[in-house]
C-alpha positions in Angstrom: 0.0 0.0 0.0 1.6 3.3 -1.0 1.7 6.4 1.2 -1.2 8.1 -0.6 -3.5 5.1 -0.1 -2.4 4.8 3.5 -3.1 8.5 4.1 -6.5 8.2 2.5 -7.3 5.2 4.6 -6.3 6.9 7.8 -8.4 10.0 6.9 -11.4 7.7 6.2 -10.9 5.9 9.5 -10.6 9.2 11.4 -13.7 10.6 9.8 -15.6 7.3 10.4 -14.6 7.4 14.1 -15.5 11.0 14.5 -19.0 10.5 13.0 -19.5 7.3 15.1 -18.6 9.2 18.3 -20.7 12.2 17.6 -23.7 10.1 16.7 -23.3 7.8 19.7 -23.1 10.8 22.1 -26.2 12.3 20.5 -28.3 9.2 20.1 -27.4 6.8 22.9 -29.8 7.8 25.7 -29.9 4.9 28.1 -27.8 1.9 28.8 -30.5 -0.1 30.6 -30.7 -2.6 27.7 -28.2 -4.3 25.5 -30.5 -3.8 22.5 -30.7 -0.6 20.5 -34.1 1.0 20.7 -36.0 1.9 17.5 -35.6 5.6 18.5 -31.8 5.2 18.9 -31.6 3.3 15.6 -33.6 6.0 13.8 -31.4 8.8 15.4 -28.2 7.0 14.5 -29.2 6.5 10.9 -30.3 10.1 10.5 -27.1 11.4 12.2 -24.8 9.3 10.1 -26.6 10.2 6.9 -26.4 13.9 7.7 -22.6 13.8 8.2 -22.0 11.6 5.2 -24.1 13.9 3.0 -22.3 17.0 4.4 -18.9 15.3 3.7 -19.9 14.5 0.1 -21.0 18.1 -0.5 -17.8 19.5 0.9 -15.8 17.1 -1.3 -17.8 18.2 -4.4 -17.1 21.8 -3.7 -13.4 21.1 -2.9 -13.1 19.2 -6.2 -14.5 22.2 -8.1 -12.4 24.8 -6.3 -9.1 22.9 -6.1 -8.0 23.4 -9.7 -8.4 27.1 -9.4 -6.4 27.1 -6.1 -3.6 25.1 -7.7 -3.6 27.3 -10.8 -3.4 30.4 -8.6 -0.6 28.9 -6.5 1.4 28.0 -9.6 1.0 31.6 -10.9 2.3 32.9 -7.6 5.3 30.5 -7.7 6.0 31.5 -11.3 5.8 35.2 -10.4 8.1 34.7 -7.4 10.5 32.7 -9.5 10.6 35.4 -12.3 11.2 38.1 -9.7 14.1 36.1 -8.2 15.6 35.5 -11.6 15.4 39.2 -12.4 17.0 40.0 -9.1 19.8 37.6 -9.7 20.4 38.9 -13.2 20.5 42.5 -11.9 22.9 41.5 -9.2 25.2 39.8 -11.8 25.1 42.9 -14.0 25.8 45.5 -11.4 29.5 46.0 -10.5 30.5 45.2 -6.9 
């Protein structure tokens, strides 16, 4: 498994654990029974679906915005590099 896949898997597990913990805290009302009540089951399903849906929306927006962010960053890098090259050329041309 390469590092990118490993990082993605770790990110998935972190998100899964966060959602599980939030929904458990919100939906587990009583510990008098080993069985999950229908209210708890309904709450957990709604809670998990809400966070999964929100995560999908965030990822959709990120995928739309990311190319523009990368393009802007590349332009900044190119501008900085051009300025440094001009500064180096000017330093080489001026007598010391």
